[in-house]
C-alpha positions as CSV (number, residue, x, y, z in Angstrom):
1,M,22.6,20.8,-13.3
2,T,20.1,18.7,-11.7
3,E,16.6,18.7,-13.0
4,N,14.4,20.8,-10.4
5,I,12.1,18.1,-8.7
6,I,9.1,19.9,-9.0
7,D,9.7,19.2,-13.0
8,E,10.3,15.7,-12.2
9,L,7.2,15.3,-10.0
10,T,5.1,17.2,-12.7
11,W,6.9,15.0,-15.1
12,R,5.7,11.8,-13.4
13,G,2.2,13.1,-13.1
14,T,2.1,13.0,-9.7
15,I,1.2,16.7,-8.7
16,N,-2.2,17.8,-8.6
17,Q,-2.1,21.2,-6.4
18,Q,0.2,23.1,-5.2
19,T,-0.4,26.5,-3.0
20,D,2.4,28.3,-4.6
21,A,3.9,26.3,-7.3
22,Q,6.8,28.7,-8.7
23,G,8.0,29.7,-5.1
24,L,8.5,25.6,-3.9
25,K,10.4,25.0,-7.1
26,D,12.4,27.9,-6.7
27,Y,13.1,27.2,-3.2
28,V,13.7,23.3,-3.5
29,Q,16.4,25.1,-6.2
30,N,18.6,25.9,-3.6
31,H,17.5,25.1,-0.4
32,K,17.5,21.7,1.5
33,I,14.2,21.3,3.1
34,A,12.4,19.0,5.7
35,L,9.1,17.8,3.7
36,Y,6.0,15.6,5.9
37,C,2.6,14.3,5.2
38,G,0.6,12.8,8.0
39,V,-0.6,8.9,8.6
40,D,-3.5,8.3,11.1
41,P,-3.5,4.9,13.0
42,T,-6.9,3.7,11.7
43,G,-5.0,1.0,10.4
44,D,-2.5,-1.4,11.4
45,S,-1.1,-1.2,8.4
46,L,-0.4,0.6,5.2
47,H,-2.0,-0.5,1.4
48,V,-0.6,0.5,-2.0
49,G,-3.1,3.4,-2.3
50,H,-0.3,5.3,0.0
51,L,2.4,4.4,-1.9
52,V,2.0,7.4,-3.8
53,T,2.6,9.9,-1.1
54,F,5.5,7.8,-0.4
55,M,7.6,7.7,-3.4
56,I,7.3,11.7,-3.5
57,L,8.7,11.9,0.0
58,K,11.3,8.8,-1.0
59,R,12.3,11.3,-4.3
60,F,13.3,14.1,-2.0
61,Q,14.7,12.5,0.5
62,L,17.4,11.1,-2.6
63,L,17.9,14.4,-3.5
64,G,19.1,15.1,0.1
65,H,15.8,16.7,1.6
66,K,14.4,15.3,4.9
67,P,11.0,13.4,5.2
68,V,9.3,12.9,8.5
69,I,6.5,11.2,9.0
70,V,3.8,12.3,11.3
71,I,1.9,9.2,13.2
72,G,-1.3,10.7,14.2
73,G,-1.6,8.7,17.4
74,G,-3.5,12.6,18.2
75,T,-5.8,12.9,15.4
76,G,-6.2,9.4,14.6
77,S,-7.6,9.0,18.0
78,I,-10.2,11.1,17.0
79,G,-10.9,10.6,13.2
80,D,-10.8,13.3,10.5
81,P,-13.9,13.7,8.5
82,S,-13.8,11.8,5.7
83,G,-15.8,11.8,2.1
84,K,-18.0,9.4,3.8
85,K,-20.9,10.3,4.8
86,S,-20.8,9.3,8.7
87,E,-18.5,9.9,11.6
88,R,-15.7,7.4,11.8
89,V,-15.5,5.1,14.5
90,L,-13.3,6.2,17.7
91,Q,-11.0,3.8,18.2
92,T,-9.4,2.8,21.9
93,M,-6.1,4.7,22.7
94,E,-4.7,0.4,22.6
95,Q,-5.8,0.2,19.2
96,V,-3.8,3.2,18.1
97,H,-1.0,2.3,20.1
98,H,-0.6,-0.7,18.3
99,N,-1.2,0.3,15.1
100,Q,1.4,3.1,15.4
101,A,3.8,0.3,16.3
102,A,3.0,-1.1,12.9
103,L,3.0,1.5,11.1
104,T,6.3,2.9,12.2
105,K,7.8,-0.6,12.1
106,Q,6.4,-0.2,7.9
107,M,8.2,3.3,7.3
108,I,11.6,2.8,8.5
109,N,11.4,-0.3,6.3
110,L,10.5,2.4,3.5
111,F,13.0,5.5,4.2
112,G,15.6,3.8,6.5
113,T,17.0,5.5,9.6
114,D,19.2,8.2,7.9
115,N,17.8,12.0,7.4
116,F,14.2,10.2,8.4
117,E,11.8,10.7,11.4
118,I,9.1,9.4,12.7
119,V,6.7,11.9,14.6
120,N,3.8,11.2,16.6
121,N,1.3,14.4,17.5
122,Y,-0.1,12.8,20.8
123,D,3.1,14.2,21.9
124,W,2.2,17.2,21.1
125,L,-1.6,18.0,21.1
126,S,-2.3,15.7,24.5
127,Q,-0.5,19.0,26.1
128,I,-3.1,21.2,24.6
129,D,-5.7,22.0,27.6
130,L,-9.3,23.0,26.6
131,L,-8.9,26.8,27.2
132,T,-5.6,27.2,25.6
133,F,-6.8,25.6,22.4
134,L,-9.8,28.0,22.3
135,R,-8.0,31.1,23.2
136,D,-4.8,30.1,20.9
137,Y,-6.0,28.4,18.1
138,G,-9.5,29.5,18.0
139,K,-9.4,32.8,18.0
140,L,-7.8,32.5,14.9
141,F,-10.1,29.9,12.6
142,N,-12.8,31.6,11.0
143,V,-16.1,29.4,10.9
144,N,-17.2,30.5,7.7
145,T,-13.8,29.9,5.9
146,M,-13.6,26.7,8.1
147,L,-17.2,25.6,6.6
148,N,-16.4,26.6,2.5
149,K,-13.3,23.8,2.9
150,E,-14.8,21.0,0.6
151,I,-14.2,18.3,2.6
152,V,-16.9,19.9,5.4
153,A,-19.1,21.1,2.9
154,S,-19.5,17.8,1.6
155,R,-20.2,16.5,5.0
156,L,-22.7,19.5,6.4
157,E,-25.9,18.1,4.6
158,A,-25.9,15.1,6.5
159,G,-23.5,16.7,9.7
160,I,-20.3,17.0,10.7
161,S,-19.7,16.8,14.9
162,F,-18.0,19.6,16.3
163,T,-15.4,16.9,17.0
164,E,-14.4,16.0,13.3
165,F,-15.4,19.7,12.6
166,T,-12.1,20.8,14.4
167,Y,-9.6,18.0,12.5
168,Q,-8.3,21.1,10.1
169,I,-7.4,23.0,13.5
170,L,-5.1,19.9,14.5
171,Q,-3.8,19.4,11.5
172,A,-2.6,22.9,11.3
173,I,-1.5,23.2,14.8
174,D,0.9,19.9,13.2
175,F,2.1,21.6,10.4
176,L,2.6,24.8,12.5
177,T,4.7,22.5,15.3
178,L,6.5,20.8,12.4
179,Y,7.9,24.3,11.1
180,R,9.2,25.1,14.6
181,Q,10.2,22.0,16.3
182,H,11.5,20.1,12.9
183,Q,11.9,23.1,10.2
184,V,9.6,21.5,8.1
185,Q,8.6,23.7,5.5
186,L,6.3,21.5,2.6
187,Q,3.4,19.5,3.8
188,I,1.8,16.5,1.0
189,G,-0.9,14.6,0.4
190,G,-3.8,13.1,-0.8
191,G,-6.4,15.8,-3.1
192,D,-8.7,15.6,0.4
193,Q,-6.7,16.7,2.6
194,W,-6.0,20.6,0.6
195,G,-8.7,22.2,3.3
196,N,-6.1,21.1,5.7
197,I,-2.7,21.9,4.5
198,T,-3.9,25.4,3.4
199,A,-5.2,26.1,7.4
200,G,-1.5,25.3,8.1
201,I,-0.3,27.2,5.9
202,D,-2.9,30.0,6.7
203,L,-1.9,29.4,10.7
204,I,2.0,29.5,9.9
205,H,1.8,32.8,8.2
206,R,-0.6,34.3,10.9
207,L,2.2,33.6,13.4
208,E,5.2,33.5,12.3
209,G,4.8,36.2,8.9
210,P,2.9,36.2,6.0
211,K,6.5,35.8,4.0
212,T,7.1,32.4,5.9
213,P,8.3,29.9,3.2
214,V,6.3,26.9,3.8
215,F,4.2,25.0,1.1
216,G,1.6,22.6,0.3
217,L,1.1,20.3,-2.5
218,T,-1.6,17.3,-2.9
219,I,-1.4,14.2,-5.3
220,P,-3.8,13.6,-7.9
221,L,-6.9,10.6,-7.4
222,L,-5.2,7.9,-8.8
223,L,-7.5,5.6,-10.9
224,K,-7.2,2.9,-13.2
225,A,-8.4,2.4,-16.7
226,D,-11.1,1.5,-16.3
227,G,-12.7,4.1,-14.2
228,T,-11.9,1.8,-11.2
229,K,-10.2,3.4,-8.2
230,F,-6.6,2.0,-7.5
231,G,-5.0,-0.1,-4.8
232,K,-8.5,-2.3,-4.8
233,T,-8.8,-6.3,-5.5
234,E,-11.6,-8.1,-5.4
235,G,-9.7,-9.5,-2.4
236,G,-9.9,-5.9,-0.7
237,A,-6.9,-3.6,-0.4
238,V,-3.0,-4.7,-1.1
239,W,-1.6,-4.3,1.8
240,L,2.3,-3.1,2.7
241,D,2.0,-5.8,5.5
242,A,3.8,-9.1,4.2
243,H,1.3,-11.1,6.3
244,K,-1.7,-9.2,5.2
245,T,-0.4,-9.6,1.4
246,S,2.4,-11.8,0.5
247,P,5.5,-10.7,-1.2
248,Y,4.1,-13.2,-3.9
249,E,0.5,-11.3,-4.0
250,F,2.0,-8.5,-4.0
251,Y,4.4,-9.1,-7.2
252,Q,1.5,-10.3,-9.1
253,F,-0.8,-7.5,-8.5
254,W,1.7,-5.1,-10.2
255,F,2.8,-7.8,-12.2
256,N,-1.2,-7.8,-13.7
257,T,-1.1,-4.1,-14.4
258,D,-3.4,-3.3,-17.9
259,D,-1.0,-2.0,-20.4
260,R,-3.0,1.0,-20.5
261,D,-2.2,2.1,-16.5
262,V,1.6,0.4,-16.8
263,V,3.2,3.5,-17.9
264,K,1.4,5.6,-15.9
265,Y,2.4,3.1,-12.9
266,L,6.3,3.1,-14.1
267,K,6.0,6.7,-13.6
268,Y,4.7,7.0,-9.9
269,F,5.9,4.3,-8.2
270,T,9.2,3.5,-9.9
271,F,12.6,5.4,-9.9
272,L,13.5,4.8,-13.6
273,S,14.6,7.1,-15.6
274,R,12.4,9.1,-18.7
275,E,14.9,7.0,-21.1
276,E,14.2,3.2,-19.2
277,I,10.5,4.2,-18.8
278,A,10.5,5.4,-22.6
279,S,12.1,2.4,-23.4
280,L,9.7,0.1,-21.4
281,A,6.3,2.3,-22.7
282,K,8.0,1.2,-26.5
283,Q,7.9,-2.4,-25.5
284,V,4.6,-1.9,-24.7
285,Q,3.7,-1.1,-28.0
286,E,5.5,-3.2,-30.3
287,A,5.6,-6.3,-27.5
288,P,3.0,-6.3,-24.7
289,E,2.6,-9.9,-24.8
290,K,6.0,-10.2,-23.3
291,R,4.9,-7.6,-20.6
292,A,8.1,-6.5,-20.0
293,A,6.9,-3.3,-18.3
294,Q,4.5,-4.9,-16.2
295,R,7.6,-7.3,-15.0
296,T,9.9,-4.2,-14.4
297,L,7.1,-2.8,-12.5
298,A,6.9,-5.7,-10.3
299,R,10.2,-6.1,-9.5
300,E,10.7,-2.5,-8.8
301,V,8.2,-1.9,-6.3
302,T,8.8,-5.2,-4.4
303,K,11.9,-4.7,-4.3
304,F,11.0,-1.3,-2.8
305,V,8.5,-2.9,0.0
306,H,9.8,-6.2,0.7
307,G,13.3,-6.1,-0.6
308,S,15.5,-8.4,-3.4
309,A,14.9,-11.6,-1.6
310,A,11.0,-11.1,-2.1
311,V,11.6,-10.5,-5.2
312,E,13.6,-13.7,-6.3
313,Q,10.5,-15.6,-3.9
314,A,8.2,-14.2,-6.0
315,E,9.7,-15.0,-9.6
316,R,10.4,-18.5,-8.3
317,I,7.2,-18.8,-7.2
318,S,5.6,-17.6,-10.8
319,A,8.1,-19.8,-12.4
320,A,7.2,-23.3,-10.5
321,L,3.3,-22.3,-10.7
322,F,3.7,-21.8,-14.5
323,S,5.8,-25.3,-15.3
324,G,3.8,-27.1,-12.8
325,D,6.9,-28.0,-11.5
326,L,5.9,-27.4,-7.5
327,L,8.0,-30.0,-5.9
328,K,10.6,-26.9,-6.5
329,L,9.3,-24.7,-3.4
330,S,9.4,-25.0,0.3
331,A,6.5,-25.0,2.7
332,D,6.4,-21.0,2.9
333,E,6.1,-20.3,-0.9
334,I,3.5,-23.1,-1.4
335,E,1.2,-21.4,1.6
336,Q,2.4,-17.6,-0.7
337,G,1.8,-19.5,-3.8
338,F,-1.9,-21.0,-3.4
339,H,-3.2,-18.1,-1.0
340,G,-6.6,-17.8,-1.7
341,V,-7.3,-21.6,-4.0
342,P,-9.8,-23.7,-2.4
343,A,-8.3,-25.5,0.0
344,V,-9.4,-28.3,2.4
345,E,-8.1,-30.2,5.4
346,Y,-6.6,-34.0,6.5
347,H,-4.6,-34.9,8.9
348,G,-4.2,-38.5,8.3
349,G,-1.3,-40.7,6.9
350,V,-0.6,-43.0,4.0
351,V,-3.4,-43.7,1.8
352,N,-4.5,-44.8,-1.5
353,L,-5.1,-41.9,-4.3
354,V,-8.9,-42.4,-4.9
355,E,-9.8,-42.8,-1.3
356,F,-7.5,-39.7,-0.6
357,L,-9.6,-37.7,-3.1
358,V,-13.1,-38.6,-2.5
359,D,-13.4,-39.8,1.2
360,K,-10.7,-37.8,2.7
361,T,-11.1,-34.1,1.1
362,Q,-14.3,-35.1,-1.4
363,I,-12.2,-33.4,-4.4
364,E,-14.3,-36.2,-6.3
365,P,-17.7,-36.6,-6.2
366,S,-17.2,-40.5,-6.8
367,R,-14.9,-43.0,-6.4
368,R,-16.1,-43.7,-10.3
369,Q,-15.0,-40.6,-10.9
370,A,-12.2,-40.7,-9.6
371,R,-10.6,-43.7,-10.8
372,E,-11.7,-42.1,-14.4
373,D,-9.8,-38.9,-13.9
374,I,-7.1,-40.6,-12.5
375,Q,-6.7,-43.0,-15.6
376,N,-7.0,-40.5,-18.3
377,G,-4.6,-38.7,-16.9
378,A,-6.5,-35.3,-15.4
379,I,-5.1,-35.8,-11.5
380,Y,-2.0,-34.2,-10.3
381,V,-0.4,-34.5,-6.9
382,N,2.3,-31.9,-6.1
383,G,2.9,-31.0,-9.6
384,Q,3.5,-34.2,-10.8
385,R,0.8,-36.8,-13.3
386,Q,-0.5,-39.8,-11.4
387,Q,-1.9,-42.2,-13.8
388,D,-1.5,-45.0,-11.0
389,L,-5.0,-45.8,-9.4
390,D,-3.1,-47.8,-6.6
391,F,-0.6,-44.6,-6.0
392,Q,-0.3,-43.9,-2.5
393,V,-0.3,-40.6,-1.0
394,D,2.0,-39.4,1.6
395,P,1.9,-36.2,3.3
396,Q,5.3,-36.2,4.5
397,T,7.3,-36.4,0.9
398,A,7.0,-33.1,0.2
399,F,6.5,-29.4,1.9
400,S,8.0,-30.1,5.2
401,G,4.9,-32.6,5.8
402,R,2.4,-29.4,5.8
403,F,0.5,-29.7,2.2
404,V,-0.2,-32.0,-0.4
405,I,-1.8,-30.1,-3.9
406,I,-3.7,-31.5,-6.0
407,R,-4.5,-30.2,-9.8
408,K,-7.4,-31.9,-11.4
409,G,-7.3,-30.7,-15.2
410,K,-5.6,-27.9,-16.2
411,K,-6.1,-25.1,-13.7
412,K,-8.4,-26.5,-10.9
413,Y,-6.3,-26.5,-8.0
414,T,-6.7,-27.7,-4.3
415,L,-4.5,-26.8,-1.6
416,V,-4.3,-29.4,1.3
417,R,-3.6,-28.9,5.1
418,T,-2.1,-31.8,6.4
419,K,-1.0,-29.8,9.8
């Protein structure tokens, strides 16, 4: 018998709370279900923090269940009461529509089009007039109960608008609508969504009967071993959009995982078996310097989000940067590999190396220093050491004429943009 998916999720550590743990486990053992999570279009890209939920949906999909993603065109135009002590800034509908289109493209990339659906809650929420909202739904929600929801209670001292206060009713209507129109029986979300999820289940039980098999599941807050929130770097969020976070940067984010976190991340973010993860965990203990677990993690997650070609490209960039053989890389790969490196611009033609380093790019503070560094072998042009004071820098000789890469010493790179 195939292992119950709830047992697998438990082993992977990806379950925080469940509304009816045994009921859900028994139900999915014998039924194929539809399940959903919601994404409000507050931005035009998702980030790695969203991946825990999506990995759960994908695991269900691989076992024949049907994931449904709700793009919150309705709720996103209002804003949910986040844990922050201030109201969300309302977006224009034009921005909401732009974000919806971008997120839809990302979701299809992750889930394909078979046995998967994307819906927009604007389609039904926008059809409810005020009197219907108050009469058919507002009457079913007890204000005292709503006030006791953790996400609302945390905002009472600072204040919360009626708009954000009613968010849980709108999300409950989402679950009811999805149950009725798409046979959705399970909602998944972050821990901060617990109150909204249970509100939806309560509404369904009121209107469809107390025995209606609907369930809720939340994921744990993922913290790194040092106690900081997962998914944040010095440069900000790690995005799923390749234009915001290049596949190389994405790969490096996972490859640089702390030894203390890597096994946990393998459970969360890959489809590797228990045996494969156990083997990698053993390698972390016995040969951590080889970083086999990190490399596998980086390969698996990058492949899931960006595809196999992106993995090959990221590893090619990594190898070239490590060896210094930069001429093996294309201009686009240079763009990825040197993102965030100090950059200057030069739009001239062929020029003497000393003049290039001092007058044209200010990489060196003086001609005397430039000549000294060149003669001492400290200057590399496009990965190749140059000790000839008469060397001529020609921007057209590499990387489609777009870049010249100067390295000073062992690690100090400058990206010179020539186009």
